[in-house]
C-alpha positions as CSV (number, residue, x, y, z in Angstrom):
1,M,8.0,44.4,20.0
2,T,5.6,41.5,20.2
3,V,6.3,38.9,22.9
4,I,5.3,35.5,21.6
5,E,4.2,32.7,23.9
6,Y,5.6,29.6,22.2
7,S,2.9,27.1,23.1
8,S,2.4,23.8,21.3
9,Q,0.7,24.0,18.0
10,L,1.3,27.7,17.7
11,T,1.6,28.6,14.0
12,L,4.6,30.7,12.9
13,T,6.0,32.2,9.7
14,V,9.6,32.3,8.5
15,R,10.5,36.0,8.3
16,S,14.1,35.5,7.1
17,A,14.9,35.1,3.4
18,V,16.2,31.6,4.2
19,A,16.2,29.9,7.6
20,P,17.9,26.7,8.6
21,M,16.1,23.8,10.1
22,L,18.5,21.9,12.4
23,G,18.7,18.5,13.9
24,E,19.5,19.9,17.4
25,P,18.5,23.1,19.3
26,R,21.9,24.8,18.8
27,I,23.2,26.9,15.9
28,S,26.1,24.4,15.3
29,G,23.6,21.6,15.0
30,P,23.4,19.6,11.8
31,L,21.5,21.2,9.0
32,C,18.4,19.1,8.1
33,S,16.7,21.4,5.7
34,Q,15.8,25.1,5.0
35,L,12.7,27.1,4.9
36,V,12.2,30.3,3.1
37,A,10.3,33.6,3.8
38,G,6.6,33.0,4.1
39,D,6.8,29.3,4.9
40,V,4.5,28.3,7.8
41,V,5.4,25.9,10.6
42,K,3.7,24.6,13.7
43,V,5.5,24.5,17.1
44,L,5.9,21.1,18.6
45,E,8.2,22.0,21.5
46,H,9.9,25.1,22.9
47,R,13.3,25.3,24.6
48,G,14.5,28.7,25.4
49,D,15.2,30.5,22.1
50,W,14.6,27.4,20.1
51,V,11.4,25.7,18.8
52,H,10.9,22.3,17.5
53,V,8.7,22.8,14.4
54,R,6.9,20.9,11.7
55,G,6.6,22.3,8.2
56,A,3.8,21.9,5.7
57,D,5.6,18.8,4.3
58,A,5.5,17.2,7.8
59,Y,9.3,17.5,8.1
60,D,10.5,18.3,11.7
61,G,13.5,20.2,12.9
62,W,14.7,22.9,15.3
63,M,14.7,26.6,14.4
64,H,15.8,29.6,16.4
65,T,13.0,32.0,17.2
66,G,14.9,34.9,15.6
67,Y,14.0,33.4,12.2
68,L,10.2,33.3,13.0
69,S,7.2,35.6,13.6
70,L,3.6,35.0,14.3
71,S,1.7,33.7,11.3
72,S,-0.8,36.0,9.7
73,G,-2.9,33.0,8.5
74,N,-2.9,34.3,4.9
75,E,0.6,33.7,3.7
76,D,-0.6,31.6,0.8
77,T,-2.2,34.8,-0.7
78,W,1.2,36.7,-0.7
79,R,3.1,37.3,-3.9
80,L,5.6,34.6,-4.8
81,S,9.3,35.5,-5.4
82,L,10.9,34.2,-8.6
83,G,14.1,35.9,-7.4
84,T,13.6,39.4,-6.1
85,V,15.1,42.3,-4.1
86,V,12.5,44.0,-1.9
87,R,12.4,47.0,0.4
88,E,10.5,46.7,3.6
89,P,8.6,49.6,5.2
90,N,11.5,50.2,7.6
91,G,13.7,50.9,4.5
92,R,15.7,47.7,4.7
93,E,16.4,46.0,1.4
94,R,17.0,42.3,1.0
95,A,17.1,39.6,-1.6
96,L,14.5,36.8,-1.6
97,P,15.0,33.5,-3.3
98,L,12.7,31.5,-5.6
99,C,9.6,30.3,-3.8
100,A,9.8,32.8,-1.0
101,R,6.6,34.7,-0.2
102,I,6.6,38.5,-0.2
103,T,4.8,40.4,2.6
104,P,2.0,42.7,1.3
105,T,3.8,45.8,2.7
106,A,7.1,45.1,0.8
107,E,8.1,47.0,-2.3
108,I,9.8,45.1,-5.1
109,I,13.0,46.8,-6.2
110,S,14.2,44.4,-8.8
111,G,13.6,40.9,-10.0
112,E,10.3,39.1,-10.6
113,A,7.3,38.2,-8.5
114,I,3.9,36.9,-9.3
115,D,0.5,37.2,-7.6
116,A,-0.7,34.1,-5.8
117,G,-3.5,33.7,-8.2
118,E,-1.1,33.5,-11.2
119,I,1.0,30.6,-9.9
120,A,-1.1,27.9,-11.4
121,S,-1.1,29.4,-14.9
122,R,2.6,30.4,-14.7
123,F,3.6,26.9,-13.4
124,P,1.0,24.5,-14.8
125,L,0.4,21.0,-13.7
126,A,2.1,19.5,-16.8
127,A,5.2,17.3,-17.1
128,L,6.9,19.4,-19.8
129,A,6.5,22.5,-17.7
130,I,7.9,20.8,-14.7
131,A,10.9,19.6,-16.7
132,Q,11.4,23.2,-18.0
133,T,11.3,24.6,-14.5
134,A,13.8,22.0,-13.3
135,S,16.3,22.7,-16.0
136,S,16.1,26.5,-15.9
137,R,15.1,27.9,-12.5
138,Y,18.0,26.3,-10.6
139,A,20.6,26.5,-13.3
140,G,24.0,27.1,-11.8
141,A,22.9,26.4,-8.2
142,S,25.7,25.1,-5.9
143,Y,25.3,21.8,-4.1
144,M,24.4,22.4,-0.4
145,W,23.3,19.7,1.9
146,G,19.9,20.6,3.3
147,G,19.5,23.5,0.8
148,V,16.3,24.2,-1.1
149,T,17.0,27.3,-3.1
150,P,19.0,28.4,-6.2
151,W,21.4,29.9,-3.7
152,G,22.3,26.3,-2.8
153,C,20.4,23.0,-2.7
154,D,20.6,19.3,-2.3
155,C,19.1,16.8,-4.7
156,S,15.8,16.3,-2.9
157,G,15.4,19.9,-1.8
158,F,15.7,20.8,-5.5
159,V,13.1,18.3,-6.6
160,Q,10.7,19.1,-3.8
161,R,10.6,22.9,-4.5
162,V,10.4,22.4,-8.3
163,F,7.3,20.2,-8.0
164,Q,5.9,22.5,-5.3
165,L,5.9,25.3,-7.8
166,H,3.6,23.2,-10.0
167,G,1.2,22.3,-7.3
168,I,2.6,18.9,-6.4
169,A,3.5,18.2,-2.8
170,L,6.4,15.9,-2.3
171,P,8.1,15.0,1.0
172,R,11.6,16.3,1.8
173,D,14.0,13.4,1.5
174,A,14.8,11.4,-1.6
175,W,13.9,8.0,0.0
176,Q,10.4,9.5,0.9
177,Q,9.9,10.8,-2.6
178,A,10.6,7.3,-4.0
179,L,7.4,6.1,-2.4
180,H,5.3,8.4,-4.6
181,G,4.1,7.9,-8.1
182,E,4.0,4.9,-10.3
183,A,7.0,2.6,-11.1
184,V,8.3,3.1,-14.7
185,S,11.6,1.1,-14.7
186,E,14.8,0.5,-12.8
187,H,17.2,1.6,-15.5
188,T,18.4,5.0,-16.7
189,T,19.0,3.8,-20.2
190,E,15.3,3.2,-21.0
191,V,13.1,6.0,-22.4
192,H,11.7,8.1,-19.6
193,A,9.2,10.9,-19.9
194,P,9.9,14.5,-18.9
195,A,9.4,15.0,-15.1
196,D,9.9,11.3,-14.3
197,L,12.0,11.0,-11.1
198,L,15.1,8.8,-11.2
199,F,16.3,7.4,-7.9
200,F,19.8,6.1,-7.0
201,S,21.5,4.4,-4.2
202,D,25.1,4.1,-3.2
203,R,24.3,1.7,-0.3
204,D,24.4,-2.1,-0.2
205,D,20.8,-2.2,1.0
206,R,19.7,-0.1,-2.0
207,R,18.0,2.5,0.1
208,V,17.5,5.6,-2.0
209,T,20.1,8.3,-1.5
210,H,19.8,10.5,-4.6
211,V,17.2,11.8,-7.0
212,G,17.0,13.6,-10.3
213,V,14.4,14.8,-12.8
214,S,14.1,13.4,-16.3
215,L,14.1,15.9,-19.1
216,G,13.4,13.2,-21.7
217,D,15.7,12.3,-24.6
218,G,18.1,10.5,-22.2
219,R,18.8,13.6,-20.1
220,M,18.4,14.3,-16.4
221,V,18.8,17.4,-14.2
222,H,19.9,17.0,-10.6
223,S,21.9,18.6,-7.8
224,G,24.9,16.3,-7.6
225,L,27.7,16.7,-5.0
226,A,30.2,15.2,-7.4
227,R,29.2,17.9,-9.9
228,G,29.3,20.7,-7.4
229,G,25.6,21.6,-8.0
230,V,22.8,21.5,-10.4
231,V,23.7,20.1,-13.9
232,I,22.1,18.3,-16.8
233,E,23.4,14.8,-17.4
234,H,23.3,12.9,-20.7
235,L,22.7,9.5,-19.3
236,G,24.0,7.5,-22.3
237,T,27.6,8.9,-22.3
238,D,30.8,7.1,-21.3
239,D,31.5,9.7,-18.5
240,A,32.7,7.8,-15.4
241,Y,30.3,9.6,-13.1
242,V,27.4,8.9,-15.4
243,A,28.4,5.3,-15.7
244,R,28.3,5.1,-11.9
245,L,24.9,6.7,-11.8
246,R,23.6,4.1,-14.3
247,A,24.8,1.3,-12.1
248,Q,23.3,2.9,-9.0
249,C,19.8,3.5,-10.4
250,V,17.2,1.6,-8.3
251,A,13.9,3.1,-9.6
252,V,12.3,5.5,-12.0
253,R,8.8,6.7,-11.0
254,R,6.2,8.9,-12.7
255,V,4.5,11.4,-10.4
256,I,2.6,13.1,-13.2
257,S,1.4,11.6,-16.5
């Protein structure tokens, strides 16, 4: 077993299928976000079995060392899971979610994965393609604060990973995402293009607290707590929840034209 010296700026890889990033160095600490297998982090601080890390999106949090291993330095060349079950060389089988990276020595038992070189063609940098991914790849996902996978996600984790698949790096939280792209409008009832981001606030100061992805034709897909997970909304309906969303919309921004 390799003994790791957790010095500052050491680069580590998530080895678990999904690993929690917490606000405090204890397992009962508040969940800030999740990382998936093959995600790479840098160590900022080390306390016993816990490391304060920073992900590729510059998001910080605490992770237990049990979720991590030394980085190989070539994780971006590994196959990408689109939802797979793999068998490791030790015979262990495990499921990997969408966006996880598959180690070169693992055998795919079921599901689908693509080579790193195929990602750009499979998930092109195009608004319609992004909207299609948003409406299909997370369909049926439950709402989970801090989650980023189809096994459970929050609004901004959903948006971040969908856009990541298409080569667009967005920050982790909805209020941060609202600083990107170009302003389109402040109303859900106007015509928005596929892949536009709709931002909402339930606060008096109008700080962004929620985000969804436009599908065009007056529709939006989002991970909503009040809906229990990822759903498609028809924004012109008389539904009470949709009416509340319309009233809470504070910005619509276009990240890709």
